[in-house]
Each structure stands twice: as structure tokens, then as C-alpha cells.
C-alpha positions in Angstrom: -1.1 -11.4 -3.2 1.5 -12.8 -1.1 0.1 -12.3 2.9 3.2 -10.1 3.4 2.5 -8.2 0.8 -1.1 -8.1 2.1 -0.2 -8.2 5.9 3.0 -4.9 4.5 -0.5 -2.8 2.4 -2.7 -3.7 5.1 -0.8 -2.3 8.3 0.7 1.2 5.3 -2.8 1.3 4.9 -3.3 1.6 8.8 -1.1 3.9 9.7 -2.5 6.3 7.3 -5.3 6.2 8.1 -3.7 7.4 12.0 -1.8 9.2 10.8 -4.6 11.8 10.5 -4.0 11.9 6.1 -6.7 11.2 4.4 -6.7 8.1 2.3 -7.4 8.8 -1.0 -7.5 7.1 -4.1 -4.0 7.2 -5.5 -2.3 7.2 -2.2 -4.2 3.2 -2.0 -3.2 2.7 -5.7 0.8 3.9 -5.3 0.7 1.6 -2.0 -0.9 -1.1 -3.7 2.2 -0.6 -6.6 4.6 -0.8 -3.8 3.1 -4.4 -1.0 3.5 -5.7 -4.8 7.0 -5.2 -5.8 10.1 -7.5 -5.6 12.2 -4.2 -5.3 11.9 -0.7 -4.7 10.4 1.0 -7.4 11.0 5.0 -8.6 7.8 6.9 -9.2 7.8 6.7 -13.3 8.5 2.8 -12.4 4.9 3.5 -10.2 3.5 5.4 -12.7 3.6 2.6 -15.2 2.5 0.2 -13.3 -0.4 1.9 -12.3 -1.1 4.0 -16.0 -2.5 7.5 -16.7 -5.9 6.7 -15.2 -4.6 6.1 -12.2 -3.2 9.2 -11.1 -1.2 11.4 -13.0 3.6 11.8 -11.8 2.9 15.0 -10.0 0.5 13.3 -7.4 2.3 10.0 -7.8 6.1 12.7 -6.4 3.6 13.8 -3.6 1.9 11.2 -2.3 5.9 9.3 -2.0 7.5 12.5 0.1 3.8 11.9 2.4 4.0 8.2 2.7 8.4 9.1 3.4 7.5 11.3 6.4 5.1 9.2 7.5 8.0 6.6 7.9 5.8 3.9 5.4 8.7 4.5 3.1 12.5 3.8 2.9 13.9 6.0 -0.1 16.5 3.9 -1.8 19.6 6.1 -4.1 21.0 3.8 -6.1 23.6 5.7 -7.9 21.7 6.1 -11.4 19.7 9.8 -10.5 16.2 7.6 -9.6 15.4 7.8 -6.6 12.9 4.1 -5.7 10.8 3.7 -2.5 10.1 0.7 -0.5 7.3 0.2 2.1 8.3 -0.4 5.1 7.4 -3.8 6.8 5.2 -3.5 10.1 8.1 -4.4 11.5 9.8 -1.9 10.7 12.0 -4.7 8.3 13.0 -3.1 5.1 16.0 -3.8 3.3 19.9 -2.0 2.2 20.8 -2.9 -0.9 24.5 -4.0 -2.6 24.5 -2.1 -6.3 27.6 -3.4 -9.1 28.9 0.6 -10.4 29.4 -1.3 -13.7 25.9 -3.2 -14.6 23.4 -2.2 -11.7 22.8 -5.4 -10.7 20.6 -5.0 -7.0 20.8 -7.5 -4.4 19.2 -7.5 -0.8 21.4 -7.5 2.2 19.6 -8.6 5.2 20.9 -6.4 8.1 20.7 -3.6 8.7 22.9 -1.4 10.5 22.1 1.8 11.5 19.5 1.0 14.6 23.6 1.5 16.6 23.9 5.0 14.6 20.8 5.8 15.4 21.5 5.3 18.7 24.8 7.3 18.5 22.9 10.4 16.7 19.9 10.2 19.6 23.2 10.2 22.6 23.8 13.2 20.8 20.0 15.0 21.0 19.1 14.4 17.6 14.7 13.3 17.6 13.1 12.5 14.0 16.1 10.1 12.9 16.4 8.2 9.3 18.9 6.4 7.0 19.7 5.7 4.3 21.8 3.1 3.1 22.9 1.4 -0.6 26.7 -0.3 -0.4 28.9 0.0 -3.9 30.6 -2.0 -5.3 31.4 -5.2 -8.6 28.9 -8.1 -8.7 30.7 -12.0 -9.9 29.5 -11.4 -12.8 30.8 -8.3 -13.9 34.5 -9.2 -11.9 33.9 -12.5 -14.5 33.6 -10.1 -18.3 36.4 -7.9 -17.1 39.6 -11.0 -16.3 
């Protein structure tokens, strides 16, 4: 496991302890699976990685919801009907993606414009602000195939 994945996993586990939520075995397994993933995972993909001996799918959905409420995972909607989750780095860093409408290829983007938008929402009196942001287009490979 890379140092970044280890640090992110350790940070998430400590944040979970600090939140007052129990650090159950399923939560540990799910955090580990997400920390090792190279891209966001759907609950089904988490289940496939863990195997049915680790925990059932209902527990995975519940745990992912708990992790999201605690601000430990970022939720992604790639337009394919499946929600995916990615651990947020200790510094708060996370990725947004541009998704090809044709082949579903996902490319991470290295910027997040949301802090300015969140500050604007806060200026209107909102609290507990979060965001999701995905962009959709046609990737270069699909552009070549359609020409």
C-alpha cells in the first residue's frame, strides 16, 4: 500500500474514532478498500472487493452513508445510475471527474472550484455545506471514432 493510501486510511480511522462512531470491523474494511482504490467505488464494487464474508451489502450502504455524514468520503454521480465513493485526503483534497457520455471513461481533474461556491452559500447563511460536481463530455477517443 502506498504511503498516501496509508495516511488517508489512518486519517479516516482516527476521524471516525474522534466522531464518536464505533470503529466496527465493516467500517475498517470499507475504509481500507476505499483507501486502496485508484478511483471511486460503488457499494457493489466495495462488496466485490471485500467478499461476502466481510459484511453484507446493506451494511456497506449504511457505513458509506455514515462516512459521508462524517465528511470522510466524497460522493460521485457519473451518470450511470450508480453512486460511487472516494476517501477524502487528510488535507481535505478530493477529485472531480469529467466523464465521457459515450464510453463512460472518467478522467480526474486536478482542481476544485467549490470552495468559492461554498463560501458564497455560507454568506447566505447556509451551514453544513457540501458539494458534488462532475462534468460530462465526449473523450478524444470517442471523438475520433465518430468522425
